KETIRO-296968 format. One record per residue: residue in one letter; x, y, z of N, C-alpha, C in turn; residue number from 1. Coordinates in nm, 2 decimals, padded with zeros to 4 digits. Layout:
residues N
 aa    n_X    n_Y    n_Z   ca_X   ca_Y   ca_Z    c_X    c_Y    c_Z   i
  A      X      Y      Z      X      Y      Z      X      Y      Z NUM
...
END
This chain:
residues 304
 aa    n_X    n_Y    n_Z   ca_X   ca_Y   ca_Z    c_X    c_Y    c_Z   i
  M  00.64 -01.95  04.34  00.61 -02.05  04.23  00.46 -02.06  04.22   1
  K  00.38 -02.04  04.33  00.24 -02.06  04.33  00.17 -01.97  04.22   2
  S  00.21 -01.85  04.21  00.15 -01.76  04.11  00.17 -01.81  03.97   3
  E  00.29 -01.86  03.94  00.32 -01.91  03.81  00.24 -02.04  03.78   4
  V  00.22 -02.12  03.89  00.14 -02.24  03.87  00.00 -02.21  03.83   5
  R -00.06 -02.12  03.90 -00.20 -02.08  03.87 -00.21 -02.03  03.73   6
  F -00.12 -01.94  03.69 -00.13 -01.88  03.56 -00.12 -01.98  03.44   7
  L -00.04 -02.08  03.46 -00.01 -02.17  03.35 -00.09 -02.30  03.35   8
  H -00.19 -02.31  03.44 -00.27 -02.43  03.43 -00.34 -02.45  03.30   9
  K -00.39 -02.34  03.24 -00.47 -02.35  03.12 -00.38 -02.39  03.00  10
  F -00.25 -02.36  03.01 -00.16 -02.39  02.90 -00.10 -02.53  02.91  11
  L -00.09 -02.58  03.04 -00.04 -02.72  03.06 -00.13 -02.82  02.99  12
  K -00.26 -02.80  02.99 -00.35 -02.90  02.93 -00.33 -02.90  02.78  13
  S -00.28 -02.80  02.72 -00.26 -02.80  02.58 -00.16 -02.91  02.53  14
  I -00.07 -02.95  02.62  00.03 -03.05  02.59  00.01 -03.18  02.66  15
  G -00.12 -03.19  02.72 -00.15 -03.32  02.77 -00.14 -03.33  02.92  16
  F -00.14 -03.22  03.00 -00.14 -03.22  03.14 -00.26 -03.16  03.20  17
  S -00.38 -03.20  03.15 -00.50 -03.15  03.20 -00.54 -03.19  03.34  18
  E -00.48 -03.30  03.39 -00.50 -03.34  03.53 -00.41 -03.28  03.63  19
  Y -00.31 -03.21  03.58 -00.21 -03.15  03.67 -00.26 -03.01  03.72  20
  T -00.35 -03.02  03.82 -00.42 -02.89  03.87 -00.38 -02.86  04.01  21
  T -00.29 -02.94  04.07 -00.25 -02.91  04.21 -00.10 -02.87  04.22  22
  T -00.07 -02.80  04.32  00.07 -02.75  04.34  00.16 -02.87  04.35  23
  R  00.12 -02.97  04.42  00.21 -03.09  04.45  00.24 -03.16  04.32  24
  K  00.14 -03.18  04.23  00.17 -03.26  04.11  00.26 -03.17  04.01  25
  I  00.24 -03.04  04.01  00.32 -02.96  03.93  00.46 -02.95  03.98  26
  Q  00.48 -02.95  04.11  00.61 -02.95  04.17  00.69 -03.08  04.13  27
  E  00.62 -03.19  04.13  00.68 -03.32  04.09  00.72 -03.31  03.94  28
  L  00.63 -03.25  03.86  00.66 -03.24  03.72  00.79 -03.15  03.69  29
  V  00.79 -03.04  03.76  00.91 -02.95  03.75  01.03 -03.02  03.80  30
  K  01.03 -03.09  03.91  01.14 -03.16  03.96  01.19 -03.26  03.86  31
  D  01.10 -03.33  03.80  01.14 -03.43  03.70  01.21 -03.37  03.58  32
  V  01.17 -03.25  03.54  01.23 -03.18  03.42  01.37 -03.14  03.47  33
  I  01.39 -03.09  03.59  01.52 -03.05  03.64  01.62 -03.17  03.65  34
  M  01.57 -03.28  03.70  01.65 -03.39  03.73  01.68 -03.48  03.60  35
  N  01.59 -03.48  03.51  01.60 -03.56  03.39  01.58 -03.48  03.26  36
  P  01.65 -03.37  03.24  01.63 -03.29  03.12  01.68 -03.36  02.99  37
  E  01.62 -03.33  02.88  01.68 -03.37  02.75  01.78 -03.27  02.69  38
  S  01.77 -03.15  02.74  01.86 -03.04  02.70  01.88 -02.94  02.81  39
  R  02.00 -02.88  02.81  02.03 -02.78  02.91  02.10 -02.66  02.84  40
  N  02.06 -02.54  02.87  02.12 -02.42  02.81  02.16 -02.33  02.92  41
  Y  02.28 -02.28  02.91  02.34 -02.19  03.01  02.39 -02.06  02.95  42
  T  02.39 -01.96  03.04  02.46 -01.83  03.00  02.47 -01.75  03.13  43
  T  02.57 -01.66  03.13  02.58 -01.57  03.25  02.47 -01.46  03.23  44
  L  02.43 -01.40  03.34  02.32 -01.31  03.34  02.38 -01.17  03.37  45
  N  02.36 -01.08  03.26  02.40 -00.94  03.27  02.55 -00.93  03.30  46
  G  02.63 -01.03  03.24  02.77 -01.02  03.25  02.83 -01.06  03.39  47
  N  02.74 -01.10  03.48  02.78 -01.14  03.62  02.82 -01.29  03.61  48
  E  02.95 -01.31  03.63  03.01 -01.45  03.62  02.97 -01.53  03.74  49
  D  02.92 -01.47  03.85  02.88 -01.55  03.97  02.74 -01.60  03.95  50
  T  02.66 -01.56  03.86  02.53 -01.60  03.84  02.51 -01.66  03.70  51
  V  02.46 -01.78  03.69  02.45 -01.85  03.57  02.30 -01.88  03.54  52
  L  02.24 -01.83  03.44  02.10 -01.85  03.40  02.10 -01.98  03.33  53
  V  02.00 -02.07  03.37  01.99 -02.20  03.31  01.85 -02.23  03.27  54
  E  01.83 -02.30  03.16  01.70 -02.35  03.12  01.71 -02.50  03.09  55
  F  01.63 -02.58  03.16  01.61 -02.72  03.14  01.49 -02.75  03.06  56
  C  01.50 -02.84  02.96  01.39 -02.87  02.87  01.37 -03.02  02.86  57
  K  01.25 -03.06  02.86  01.22 -03.21  02.85  01.09 -03.22  02.76  58
  N  01.10 -03.30  02.66  00.99 -03.33  02.57  00.90 -03.44  02.63  59
  F  00.77 -03.43  02.63  00.68 -03.53  02.67  00.60 -03.59  02.55  60
  A  00.62 -03.53  02.43  00.57 -03.57  02.30  00.66 -03.50  02.20  61
  E  00.63 -03.54  02.07  00.72 -03.48  01.97  00.71 -03.33  01.96  62
  N  00.83 -03.27  01.98  00.84 -03.12  01.98  00.76 -03.04  02.08  63
  M  00.72 -03.11  02.19  00.65 -03.04  02.29  00.68 -03.09  02.43  64
  G  00.69 -03.00  02.53  00.73 -03.04  02.66  00.72 -02.92  02.76  65
  I  00.81 -02.93  02.86  00.82 -02.83  02.97  00.96 -02.77  02.97  66
  A  00.97 -02.64  02.99  01.09 -02.57  03.01  01.09 -02.51  03.15  67
  V  01.20 -02.54  03.22  01.22 -02.48  03.36  01.34 -02.39  03.36  68
  C  01.32 -02.27  03.41  01.42 -02.17  03.41  01.46 -02.13  03.56  69
  G  01.59 -02.10  03.58  01.63 -02.06  03.71  01.78 -02.02  03.70  70
  E  01.84 -02.02  03.81  01.99 -01.98  03.81  02.07 -02.06  03.91  71
  F  02.20 -02.07  03.88  02.29 -02.13  03.97  02.38 -02.01  04.03  72
  D  02.40 -02.01  04.16  02.49 -01.91  04.22  02.63 -01.97  04.22  73
  E  02.72 -01.89  04.29  02.86 -01.93  04.29  02.89 -02.06  04.37  74
  N  02.79 -02.10  04.45  02.80 -02.22  04.53  02.73 -02.34  04.46  75
  D  02.69 -02.32  04.34  02.61 -02.42  04.26  02.47 -02.45  04.33  76
  N  02.42 -02.36  04.39  02.28 -02.37  04.45  02.18 -02.32  04.34  77
  F  02.08 -02.40  04.31  01.99 -02.37  04.21  01.87 -02.30  04.27  78
  T  01.83 -02.19  04.21  01.71 -02.11  04.24  01.61 -02.12  04.13  79
  F  01.49 -02.17  04.16  01.39 -02.18  04.06  01.32 -02.05  04.03  80
  Y  01.31 -02.02  03.90  01.24 -01.89  03.86  01.09 -01.92  03.82  81
  Y  01.08 -02.00  03.71  00.95 -02.03  03.66  00.96 -02.15  03.56  82
  F  00.84 -02.19  03.51  00.84 -02.29  03.41  00.73 -02.26  03.31  83
  Y  00.74 -02.32  03.19  00.63 -02.30  03.09  00.62 -02.41  02.99  84
  P  00.50 -02.45  02.94  00.49 -02.55  02.84  00.52 -02.49  02.70  85
  Y  00.57 -02.57  02.61  00.61 -02.52  02.48  00.58 -02.62  02.37  86
  L  00.57 -02.56  02.25  00.56 -02.64  02.13  00.66 -02.58  02.03  87
  R  00.76 -02.67  01.99  00.86 -02.62  01.90  00.80 -02.62  01.76  88
  G  00.81 -02.51  01.69  00.76 -02.50  01.55  00.85 -02.58  01.45  89
  T  00.80 -02.61  01.34  00.87 -02.69  01.24  00.91 -02.62  01.11  90
  G  00.86 -02.50  01.09  00.88 -02.43  00.97  00.92 -02.28  00.99  91
  V  00.95 -02.21  00.89  00.98 -02.06  00.90  00.85 -01.99  00.87  92
  S  00.81 -01.91  00.97  00.68 -01.83  00.96  00.70 -01.69  00.90  93
  S  00.82 -01.63  00.93  00.84 -01.50  00.88  00.99 -01.47  00.86  94
  M  01.02 -01.39  00.77  01.16 -01.34  00.74  01.18 -01.20  00.79  95
  E  01.08 -01.14  00.85  01.09 -01.00  00.89  01.18 -00.99  01.02  96
  D  01.23 -00.87  01.04  01.31 -00.85  01.16  01.23 -00.86  01.29  97
  V  01.30 -00.91  01.39  01.23 -00.93  01.52  01.30 -00.85  01.63  98
  S  01.23 -00.78  01.71  01.29 -00.71  01.83  01.24 -00.78  01.95  99
  V  01.33 -00.78  02.06  01.30 -00.85  02.18  01.30 -00.76  02.30 100
  E  01.21 -00.78  02.39  01.20 -00.70  02.51  01.19 -00.80  02.63 101
  R  01.25 -00.76  02.74  01.24 -00.84  02.87  01.10 -00.81  02.93 102
  H  01.04 -00.92  02.99  00.92 -00.90  03.07  00.96 -00.83  03.20 103
  A  00.86 -00.75  03.25  00.89 -00.67  03.37  00.91 -00.75  03.49 104
  A  00.83 -00.86  03.51  00.83 -00.93  03.63  00.93 -01.04  03.65 105
  K  00.99 -01.09  03.54  01.08 -01.21  03.55  01.17 -01.21  03.43 106
  E  01.27 -01.30  03.44  01.37 -01.31  03.34  01.32 -01.40  03.22 107
  S  01.22 -01.34  03.15  01.17 -01.40  03.03  01.15 -01.29  02.93 108
  Y  01.12 -01.32  02.80  01.13 -01.22  02.70  01.01 -01.24  02.60 109
  A  00.97 -01.12  02.55  00.87 -01.12  02.44  00.93 -01.07  02.31 110
  G  00.89 -01.14  02.20  00.94 -01.10  02.07  00.83 -01.02  02.00 111
  V  00.87 -00.92  01.92  00.78 -00.84  01.84  00.82 -00.84  01.70 112
  C  00.73 -00.87  01.61  00.75 -00.88  01.47  00.64 -00.81  01.39 113
  D  00.68 -00.72  01.30  00.58 -00.65  01.21  00.58 -00.72  01.08 114
  D  00.49 -00.81  01.06  00.48 -00.89  00.93  00.36 -00.83  00.85 115
  I  00.38 -00.78  00.73  00.27 -00.72  00.66  00.17 -00.82  00.62 116
  K  00.19 -00.95  00.62  00.09 -01.05  00.58 -00.02 -01.05  00.68 117
  V  00.01 -01.03  00.81 -00.09 -01.05  00.91 -00.19 -00.93  00.93 118
  G -00.13 -00.81  00.93 -00.21 -00.69  00.95 -00.21 -00.64  01.09 119
  V -00.15 -00.72  01.19 -00.13 -00.67  01.32  00.02 -00.70  01.36 120
  T  00.07 -00.63  01.46  00.20 -00.66  01.52  00.20 -00.79  01.60 121
  L  00.28 -00.88  01.56  00.29 -01.01  01.63  00.38 -00.99  01.75 122
  I  00.31 -01.03  01.87  00.39 -01.03  02.00  00.38 -01.17  02.05 123
  F  00.49 -01.23  02.07  00.50 -01.37  02.11  00.60 -01.39  02.23 124
  Y  00.58 -01.51  02.29  00.67 -01.55  02.40  00.79 -01.61  02.34 125
  L  00.91 -01.56  02.37  01.03 -01.60  02.31  01.08 -01.73  02.38 126
  Q  01.09 -01.84  02.30  01.13 -01.97  02.35  01.28 -01.98  02.37 127
  N  01.36 -01.93  02.28  01.51 -01.94  02.29  01.57 -01.82  02.34 128
  M  01.55 -01.79  02.47  01.60 -01.67  02.52  01.75 -01.68  02.55 129
  I  01.81 -01.80  02.57  01.95 -01.81  02.61  02.04 -01.76  02.49 130
  P  02.01 -01.81  02.36  02.09 -01.75  02.25  02.08 -01.60  02.24 131
  Y  01.96 -01.55  02.27  01.95 -01.40  02.26  02.03 -01.33  02.36 132
  I  02.03 -01.38  02.49  02.11 -01.32  02.60  02.26 -01.33  02.57 133
  K  02.30 -01.44  02.50  02.44 -01.46  02.47  02.48 -01.35  02.37 134
  Y  02.40 -01.33  02.27  02.43 -01.22  02.17  02.43 -01.08  02.24 135
  R  02.34 -01.06  02.33  02.33 -00.93  02.40  02.45 -00.91  02.49 136
  N  02.50 -01.02  02.56  02.61 -01.01  02.65  02.74 -00.98  02.57 137
  T  02.75 -01.02  02.44  02.87 -00.99  02.36  02.85 -00.87  02.27 138
  D  02.74 -00.79  02.29  02.72 -00.67  02.21  02.71 -00.70  02.06 139
  K  02.64 -00.81  02.02  02.63 -00.85  01.88  02.49 -00.82  01.83 140
  L  02.41 -00.75  01.91  02.27 -00.71  01.86  02.28 -00.58  01.79 141
  P  02.19 -00.56  01.69  02.10 -00.65  01.63  02.17 -00.75  01.54 142
  V  02.11 -00.87  01.53  02.17 -00.98  01.44  02.09 -00.97  01.31 143
  R  02.16 -00.97  01.20  02.10 -00.96  01.07  02.08 -01.10  01.01 144
  G  01.99 -01.12  00.92  01.97 -01.25  00.86  01.90 -01.35  00.94 145
  T  01.82 -01.31  01.03  01.74 -01.40  01.11  01.61 -01.43  01.05 146
  S  01.54 -01.54  01.09  01.41 -01.57  01.06  01.33 -01.61  01.18 147
  L  01.20 -01.63  01.17  01.12 -01.65  01.29  01.03 -01.78  01.27 148
  T  01.03 -01.87  01.36  00.95 -01.98  01.37  00.85 -01.97  01.48 149
  L  00.72 -01.96  01.44  00.61 -01.94  01.54  00.54 -02.07  01.57 150
  S  00.49 -02.08  01.69  00.40 -02.20  01.72  00.30 -02.14  01.82 151
  A  00.20 -02.23  01.86  00.10 -02.18  01.95  00.04 -02.29  02.02 152
  L  00.00 -02.27  02.15 -00.07 -02.36  02.23 -00.22 -02.32  02.24 153
  G -00.31 -02.41  02.20 -00.45 -02.38  02.21 -00.52 -02.43  02.33 154
  I -00.61 -02.35  02.38 -00.69 -02.39  02.50 -00.83 -02.42  02.47 155
  Q -00.88 -02.38  02.36 -01.02 -02.41  02.32 -01.02 -02.39  02.17 156
  G -01.10 -02.48  02.10 -01.10 -02.46  01.96 -01.21 -02.55  01.89 157
  S -01.24 -02.52  01.77 -01.34 -02.60  01.69 -01.30 -02.61  01.55 158
  I -01.34 -02.71  01.48 -01.31 -02.73  01.34 -01.43 -02.68  01.26 159
  M -01.40 -02.60  01.15 -01.50 -02.55  01.06 -01.47 -02.60  00.92 160
  M -01.58 -02.61  00.84 -01.56 -02.65  00.71 -01.50 -02.54  00.62 161
  P -01.43 -02.57  00.52 -01.37 -02.46  00.44 -01.47 -02.39  00.35 162
  I -01.43 -02.27  00.30 -01.50 -02.20  00.20 -01.46 -02.25  00.06 163
  I -01.56 -02.31 -00.01 -01.53 -02.37 -00.14 -01.49 -02.26 -00.24 164
  K -01.37 -02.28 -00.30 -01.33 -02.18 -00.40 -01.27 -02.26 -00.52 165
  S -01.30 -02.20 -00.64 -01.25 -02.26 -00.76 -01.10 -02.22 -00.78 166
  E -01.03 -02.29 -00.87 -00.89 -02.26 -00.89 -00.87 -02.12 -00.94 167
  N -00.97 -02.07 -01.02 -00.96 -01.93 -01.07 -00.97 -01.83 -00.95 168
  Q -01.06 -01.86 -00.86 -01.08 -01.78 -00.74 -00.96 -01.78 -00.65 169
  K -00.90 -01.90 -00.64 -00.77 -01.91 -00.56 -00.66 -01.82 -00.62 170
  K -00.65 -01.82 -00.75 -00.55 -01.74 -00.82 -00.57 -01.59 -00.80 171
  K -00.70 -01.55 -00.81 -00.73 -01.41 -00.79 -00.70 -01.37 -00.64 172
  I -00.73 -01.46 -00.55 -00.70 -01.42 -00.41 -00.55 -01.41 -00.38 173
  Q -00.47 -01.50 -00.44 -00.33 -01.49 -00.43 -00.27 -01.36 -00.49 174
  Q -00.33 -01.33 -00.61 -00.28 -01.20 -00.67 -00.32 -01.08 -00.59 175
  S -00.44 -01.08 -00.54 -00.49 -00.97 -00.46 -00.41 -00.96 -00.33 176
  T -00.37 -01.07 -00.27 -00.29 -01.06 -00.15 -00.15 -01.01 -00.18 177
  L -00.09 -01.05 -00.29  00.04 -01.01 -00.33  00.04 -00.86 -00.36 178
  T -00.07 -00.81 -00.43 -00.08 -00.67 -00.46 -00.09 -00.58 -00.33 179
  R -00.18 -00.64 -00.24 -00.20 -00.56 -00.11 -00.07 -00.56 -00.03 180
  N  00.00 -00.66 -00.02  00.13 -00.66  00.05  00.23 -00.56 -00.01 181
  Q  00.23 -00.55 -00.14  00.32 -00.46 -00.21  00.28 -00.31 -00.17 182
  L  00.15 -00.29 -00.17  00.09 -00.16 -00.13  00.13 -00.12  00.01 183
  I  00.11 -00.22  00.10  00.15 -00.20  00.24  00.29 -00.16  00.26 184
  E  00.38 -00.24  00.19  00.52 -00.21  00.19  00.55 -00.07  00.14 185
  A  00.49 -00.03  00.03  00.51  00.10 -00.02  00.45  00.21  00.08 186
  A  00.34  00.18  00.14  00.28  00.28  00.24  00.38  00.29  00.36 187
  R  00.45  00.19  00.40  00.54  00.20  00.51  00.66  00.29  00.47 188
  R  00.69  00.30  00.35  00.79  00.39  00.30  00.74  00.53  00.28 189
  G  00.61  00.56  00.30  00.56  00.69  00.29  00.50  00.72  00.16 190
  D  00.47  00.62  00.07  00.41  00.64 -00.06  00.26  00.68 -00.04 191
  E  00.23  00.81 -00.07  00.09  00.86 -00.05 -00.01  00.79 -00.14 192
  D  00.03  00.76 -00.26 -00.06  00.69 -00.36 -00.10  00.55 -00.30 193
  A  00.00  00.48 -00.24 -00.03  00.35 -00.19 -00.12  00.36 -00.07 194
  I -00.10  00.46  00.02 -00.19  00.49  00.13 -00.33  00.51  00.09 195
  E -00.34  00.59 -00.02 -00.48  00.62 -00.07 -00.54  00.50 -00.13 196
  S -00.47  00.42 -00.20 -00.52  00.30 -00.26 -00.57  00.20 -00.15 197
  L -00.49  00.19 -00.04 -00.53  00.10  00.07 -00.65  00.15  00.14 198
  T -00.66  00.28  00.15 -00.78  00.34  00.22 -00.91  00.31  00.14 199
  L -00.90  00.33  00.01 -01.01  00.31 -00.08 -01.05  00.16 -00.08 200
  E -00.95  00.07 -00.08 -00.98 -00.07 -00.08 -01.05 -00.11  00.05 201
  D -01.00 -00.06  00.16 -01.07 -00.09  00.29 -01.21 -00.04  00.29 202
  M -01.24  00.07  00.23 -01.37  00.13  00.23 -01.46  00.04  00.14 203
  D -01.41 -00.01  00.03 -01.49 -00.10 -00.06 -01.51 -00.23  00.01 204
  T -01.41 -00.28  00.08 -01.43 -00.41  00.16 -01.54 -00.40  00.26 205
  Y -01.53 -00.28  00.34 -01.63 -00.26  00.44 -01.77 -00.25  00.38 206
  T -01.79 -00.18  00.27 -01.92 -00.17  00.21 -01.97 -00.31  00.16 207
  T -01.88 -00.39  00.10 -01.92 -00.52  00.05 -01.97 -00.61  00.16 208
  I -01.89 -00.61  00.27 -01.92 -00.70  00.38 -02.05 -00.66  00.45 209
  S -02.06 -00.53  00.47 -02.19 -00.47  00.53 -02.31 -00.51  00.46 210
  R -02.30 -00.52  00.33 -02.42 -00.56  00.24 -02.44 -00.71  00.25 211
  R -02.33 -00.79  00.24 -02.35 -00.93  00.24 -02.38 -01.00  00.37 212
  I -02.33 -00.93  00.48 -02.35 -00.99  00.62 -02.50 -01.00  00.66 213
  Q -02.58 -00.92  00.59 -02.72 -00.93  00.62 -02.79 -01.06  00.58 214
  K -02.73 -01.12  00.48 -02.79 -01.25  00.43 -02.70 -01.37  00.44 215
  E -02.57 -01.35  00.48 -02.47 -01.46  00.48 -02.41 -01.46  00.62 216
  N -02.36 -01.58  00.65 -02.29 -01.61  00.78 -02.15 -01.54  00.77 217
  V -02.10 -01.48  00.88 -01.97 -01.41  00.87 -01.86 -01.51  00.83 218
  F -01.87 -01.63  00.87 -01.76 -01.73  00.85 -01.76 -01.78  00.70 219
  S -01.86 -01.74  00.63 -01.86 -01.77  00.48 -01.80 -01.66  00.41 220
  L -01.78 -01.54  00.48 -01.72 -01.43  00.41 -01.57 -01.41  00.45 221
  V -01.55 -01.45  00.58 -01.41 -01.44  00.63 -01.34 -01.57  00.63 222
  D -01.24 -01.58  00.54 -01.17 -01.71  00.53 -01.08 -01.74  00.64 223
  T -01.00 -01.65  00.68 -00.90 -01.66  00.79 -00.89 -01.52  00.87 224
  Y -00.85 -01.53  00.99 -00.82 -01.41  01.06 -00.72 -01.43  01.17 225
  F -00.66 -01.33  01.22 -00.56 -01.33  01.33 -00.57 -01.21  01.41 226
  M -00.64 -01.22  01.53 -00.67 -01.10  01.61 -00.62 -01.11  01.75 227
  P -00.58 -01.01  01.82 -00.54 -01.01  01.96 -00.67 -01.05  02.04 228
  Y -00.64 -01.12  02.15 -00.75 -01.18  02.23 -00.72 -01.14  02.38 229
  G -00.82 -01.08  02.44 -00.81 -01.05  02.59 -00.70 -00.95  02.62 230
  V -00.65 -00.95  02.74 -00.56 -00.84  02.79 -00.41 -00.89  02.78 231
  E -00.39 -01.02  02.76 -00.26 -01.07  02.74 -00.21 -01.05  02.60 232
  C -00.10 -00.98  02.58 -00.06 -00.93  02.45 -00.01 -01.04  02.36 233
  D  00.02 -01.16  02.41  00.07 -01.27  02.33 -00.04 -01.38  02.31 234
  Q -00.17 -01.35  02.33 -00.28 -01.44  02.31 -00.36 -01.39  02.19 235
  Y -00.41 -01.48  02.11 -00.48 -01.44  01.99 -00.60 -01.53  01.96 236
  S -00.69 -01.47  01.90 -00.81 -01.55  01.84 -00.78 -01.57  01.69 237
  V -00.77 -01.70  01.65 -00.73 -01.72  01.51 -00.83 -01.81  01.44 238
  L -00.84 -01.79  01.31 -00.91 -01.88  01.22 -00.82 -01.91  01.10 239
  G -00.78 -02.03  01.08 -00.68 -02.06  00.98 -00.71 -02.19  00.91 240
  E -00.66 -02.21  00.79 -00.68 -02.33  00.71 -00.57 -02.43  00.76 241
  I -00.62 -02.56  00.78 -00.53 -02.66  00.82 -00.46 -02.72  00.70 242
  T -00.33 -02.71  00.70 -00.25 -02.76  00.59 -00.18 -02.90  00.62 243
  E -00.17 -02.93  00.75 -00.12 -03.06  00.80 -00.18 -03.08  00.94 244
  C -00.20 -03.21  00.97 -00.25 -03.24  01.11 -00.22 -03.38  01.14 245
  H -00.19 -03.41  01.27 -00.17 -03.54  01.32 -00.19 -03.54  01.47 246
  I -00.20 -03.66  01.52 -00.22 -03.68  01.67 -00.10 -03.74  01.73 247
  V -00.06 -03.68  01.84  00.05 -03.74  01.92  00.00 -03.77  02.06 248
  K  00.08 -03.84  02.14  00.03 -03.88  02.27  00.14 -03.84  02.37 249
  N  00.10 -03.78  02.48  00.18 -03.74  02.59  00.24 -03.87  02.66 250
  R  00.37 -03.89  02.66  00.43 -04.01  02.71  00.40 -04.04  02.86 251
  L  00.38 -03.93  02.93  00.36 -03.95  03.08  00.21 -03.97  03.11 252
  T  00.12 -03.89  03.05 -00.02 -03.89  03.09 -00.10 -03.97  02.99 253
  E -00.05 -04.01  02.88 -00.12 -04.08  02.77 -00.24 -04.00  02.71 254
  E -00.24 -03.87  02.74 -00.34 -03.79  02.67 -00.31 -03.76  02.53 255
  E -00.41 -03.75  02.44 -00.38 -03.72  02.30 -00.39 -03.57  02.27 256
  I -00.29 -03.53  02.19 -00.28 -03.39  02.15 -00.29 -03.38  02.00 257
  C -00.37 -03.29  01.95 -00.38 -03.27  01.80 -00.28 -03.16  01.77 258
  V -00.19 -03.19  01.67 -00.09 -03.09  01.62 -00.13 -03.05  01.48 259
  M -00.15 -02.93  01.45 -00.19 -02.88  01.32 -00.10 -02.77  01.27 260
  T -00.08 -02.77  01.14 -00.01 -02.65  01.08 -00.12 -02.57  01.01 261
  L -00.12 -02.44  01.05 -00.23 -02.35  01.00 -00.17 -02.25  00.90 262
  N -00.25 -02.22  00.81 -00.22 -02.10  00.72 -00.32 -02.00  00.75 263
  C -00.28 -01.89  00.81 -00.36 -01.79  00.87 -00.32 -01.65  00.81 264
  N -00.39 -01.59  00.72 -00.35 -01.47  00.66 -00.22 -01.48  00.60 265
  E -00.19 -01.59  00.53 -00.06 -01.63  00.47  00.05 -01.65  00.56 266
  L  00.02 -01.65  00.69  00.12 -01.68  00.80  00.11 -01.83  00.83 267
  S  00.22 -01.90  00.83  00.21 -02.05  00.86  00.28 -02.07  01.00 268
  F  00.21 -02.15  01.08  00.26 -02.18  01.21  00.19 -02.31  01.26 269
  D  00.26 -02.38  01.36  00.20 -02.50  01.42  00.12 -02.46  01.54 270
  V  00.02 -02.54  01.57 -00.07 -02.53  01.68 -00.09 -02.66  01.74 271
  C -00.08 -02.67  01.88 -00.12 -02.80  01.94 -00.24 -02.77  02.04 272
  I -00.33 -02.87  02.05 -00.44 -02.85  02.14 -00.48 -02.99  02.19 273
  N -00.52 -03.00  02.32 -00.56 -03.12  02.37 -00.69 -03.17  02.30 274
  V -00.70 -03.30  02.26 -00.81 -03.35  02.19 -00.94 -03.33  02.27 275
  K -00.93 -03.33  02.40 -01.05 -03.30  02.48 -01.11 -03.16  02.46 276
  D -01.02 -03.07  02.42 -01.07 -02.93  02.41 -01.10 -02.89  02.27 277
  L -01.09 -02.99  02.18 -01.12 -02.96  02.03 -01.25 -03.02  01.99 278
  F -01.34 -02.93  01.94 -01.47 -02.97  01.89 -01.47 -02.99  01.74 279
  G -01.49 -03.11  01.70 -01.49 -03.14  01.56 -01.37 -03.23  01.52 280
  E -01.37 -03.28  01.39 -01.26 -03.36  01.34 -01.17 -03.28  01.25 281
  P -01.04 -03.27  01.29 -00.95 -03.19  01.21 -00.91 -03.27  01.09 282
  K -00.91 -03.21  00.97 -00.86 -03.26  00.85 -00.80 -03.16  00.76 283
  V -00.70 -03.19  00.68 -00.64 -03.10  00.59 -00.75 -03.04  00.50 284
  G -00.75 -02.90  00.49 -00.84 -02.83  00.41 -00.95 -02.77  00.49 285
  R -00.98 -02.83  00.61 -01.08 -02.76  00.70 -01.01 -02.65  00.77 286
  R -01.09 -02.58  00.85 -01.04 -02.46  00.93 -01.04 -02.48  01.08 287
  F -00.94 -02.43  01.15 -00.94 -02.43  01.29 -00.97 -02.29  01.34 288
  K -01.06 -02.29  01.44 -01.10 -02.16  01.50 -01.08 -02.17  01.65 289
  G -01.00 -02.09  01.71 -00.97 -02.10  01.85 -00.89 -01.99  01.91 290
  V -00.86 -02.00  02.04 -00.78 -01.90  02.11 -00.64 -01.97  02.14 291
  V -00.53 -01.90  02.11 -00.40 -01.96  02.13 -00.31 -01.86  02.20 292
  W -00.20 -01.93  02.26 -00.09 -01.85  02.32  00.02 -01.86  02.22 293
  L  00.07 -01.75  02.17  00.17 -01.75  02.06  00.31 -01.75  02.12 294
  Q  00.39 -01.85  02.07  00.53 -01.86  02.11  00.61 -01.85  01.98 295
  G  00.74 -01.83  02.00  00.83 -01.82  01.88  00.97 -01.84  01.91 296
  A  01.05 -01.88  01.81  01.19 -01.89  01.83  01.26 -01.82  01.71 297
  V  01.35 -01.73  01.75  01.43 -01.66  01.65  01.54 -01.75  01.60 298
  N  01.55 -01.77  01.47  01.65 -01.86  01.40  01.77 -01.77  01.37 299
  Y  01.88 -01.78  01.45  01.99 -01.70  01.42  02.08 -01.76  01.32 300
  P  02.16 -01.69  01.24  02.24 -01.75  01.14  02.35 -01.83  01.20 301
  E  02.40 -01.79  01.32  02.50 -01.86  01.39  02.46 -01.86  01.54 302
  Q  02.46 -01.97  01.60  02.44 -01.98  01.74  02.56 -02.04  01.82 303
  D  02.60 -01.97  01.92  02.72 -02.02  02.00  02.68 -02.14  02.08 304
END
């Protein structure tokens, strides 16, 4: 458990546990979740009826809390695996297909989604692994008609002013984005004309930015971005427009957490960050720039 505790310190503070930096306090927190959960999810592991995989979840603020995972053996003895902080997203981020892979070191899972809006392959920590395992145990994979709800925990961030755009400019940007997405979709199918058009467009963009960057600030040229950060595949550096924001309070620690909905490269998802770690005042229309741990839940058409 100690290795998990060290790894997750920086994410615990995102949901209001910045003072939980000792093993003893975190063990007390984990015990509280196990003894007083708000929800429990169970399933057999790899078809073995003698082993039951269980996930206990408890919210400490609206849509955010701690999940504890472990197993019960045939004698109802509980073995602790790991825990993680979470933020449940509130909207649909993508309708693209999602593939899921198990992490090598523990019974947890990563989701992978290729969404043409973002420009990079989205790799996220899967929140609802129990429904996925149930489908896998009954040989119902792949499941069609799913959607994806993304969320993220921020560890550091700042608020930036928006790039002022006229209504005409906004319409042009929307049309340009739609056209580019159509070209990317065609390029995926092997359309050589689409591939050539995208290559020429990228060259023009590079030339324009190279010329303007000499006199202008990069953040006046780049409206939003979504880029991998560091060596962890599910961590990203993001810059996105705030479409909604509000403050919630951790019921246990009384720490304030800022919850924002971001529009980032036309991808919409919720982000939470401890107010202590946020520089600037968040407001709708402004931009959030920071490093986040991406999580996601696959919305299945039917869940057992």
